[in-house]
C-alpha positions in Angstrom: -6.5 -12.7 -0.2 -4.8 -15.9 0.1 -1.7 -17.3 -1.5 0.2 -14.0 -1.6 3.7 -14.4 -0.4 4.5 -10.7 -0.1 2.6 -7.8 1.5 3.6 -4.3 0.6 2.5 -1.7 3.0 2.1 1.8 1.7 1.5 4.5 4.4 -0.1 7.5 2.7 -0.7 11.1 3.7 -1.8 13.8 1.2 -0.3 11.8 -1.7 -3.1 11.8 -4.2 -0.7 12.8 -7.0 1.9 10.2 -6.3 0.0 7.2 -5.0 -0.6 5.8 -8.5 3.1 5.3 -9.3 3.6 3.6 -5.9 0.6 1.2 -6.1 1.0 0.4 -9.8 4.7 -0.4 -9.5 4.0 -2.8 -6.7 1.1 -4.5 -8.5 3.3 -5.1 -11.6 6.0 -7.1 -9.8 5.2 -10.4 -11.6 4.5 -12.3 -8.4 1.4 -12.3 -6.2 1.3 -9.4 -3.8 -1.0 -8.0 -1.3 -1.0 -4.2 -1.2 -2.0 -2.5 2.0 -2.5 1.2 1.8 -2.9 3.0 5.1 -4.4 6.5 4.7 -3.4 8.6 7.6 -6.3 11.1 7.5 -5.2 12.8 4.3 -6.8 16.2 3.6 -6.2 16.1 -0.2 -8.2 13.9 -2.6 -6.4 10.6 -1.7 -9.7 8.9 -1.0 -10.8 9.7 -4.6 -7.5 8.6 -5.9 -7.8 5.2 -4.2 -11.4 4.6 -5.4 -10.0 2.9 -8.6 -8.3 0.3 -6.4 -11.3 -0.5 -4.2 -12.5 -3.3 -6.4 -9.1 -5.0 -6.7 -9.0 -7.9 -4.3 -5.2 -7.5 -4.0 -5.6 -4.1 -2.4 -6.6 -3.5 1.2 -7.3 0.2 2.0 -7.3 1.1 5.7 -8.1 4.6 6.9 -6.9 5.9 10.3 -9.5 7.6 12.4 -7.0 10.5 13.2 -3.6 11.4 11.9 -1.1 9.2 13.8 2.1 9.4 11.7 4.0 7.1 9.4 5.2 4.6 12.1 1.7 4.0 13.4 0.4 3.6 9.9 3.2 1.0 9.1 2.3 -0.9 12.2 -1.3 -0.8 11.4 -0.5 -2.3 8.0 1.6 -5.0 9.6 -1.4 -5.9 11.9 -3.5 -6.4 8.8 -1.2 -8.5 6.6 -1.9 -12.0 5.5 1.4 -12.8 3.8 4.6 -14.5 4.7 6.8 -11.6 3.9 6.4 -7.8 4.4 7.9 -4.9 2.5 7.3 -1.2 2.6 6.9 1.4 -0.1 6.4 5.1 0.6 3.5 6.7 -1.2 5.8 9.0 -3.2 8.2 6.2 -4.2 8.0 3.2 -6.5 9.5 -0.3 -7.0 11.7 -1.1 -9.9 10.7 -4.3 -11.9 11.3 -7.5 -10.1 12.1 -5.7 -6.8 10.0 -8.0 -4.7 11.4 -11.1 -6.3 15.0 -9.9 -5.8 14.4 -9.1 -2.2 
């Protein structure tokens, strides 16, 4: 992933029902983005929900070895970013159109 100016880190825990809205809203921003999803040892079907994004080179899926909490997951995402700017989106939230550009 090169050329992306914005990385959006999405910490996720048991959010298989809401992760689609979060990731899709970020990917439809109209500018190149890198999406970093940090799964904090979910016990629901988050892994299955993320399978559809595994082939997308804009998406980086990281799985914690044990549940460490949202702050740890955000920091882990920061450690893996390749972009000039960093934003966060919770797994049960979404971005309005042009949010990354306006920020």
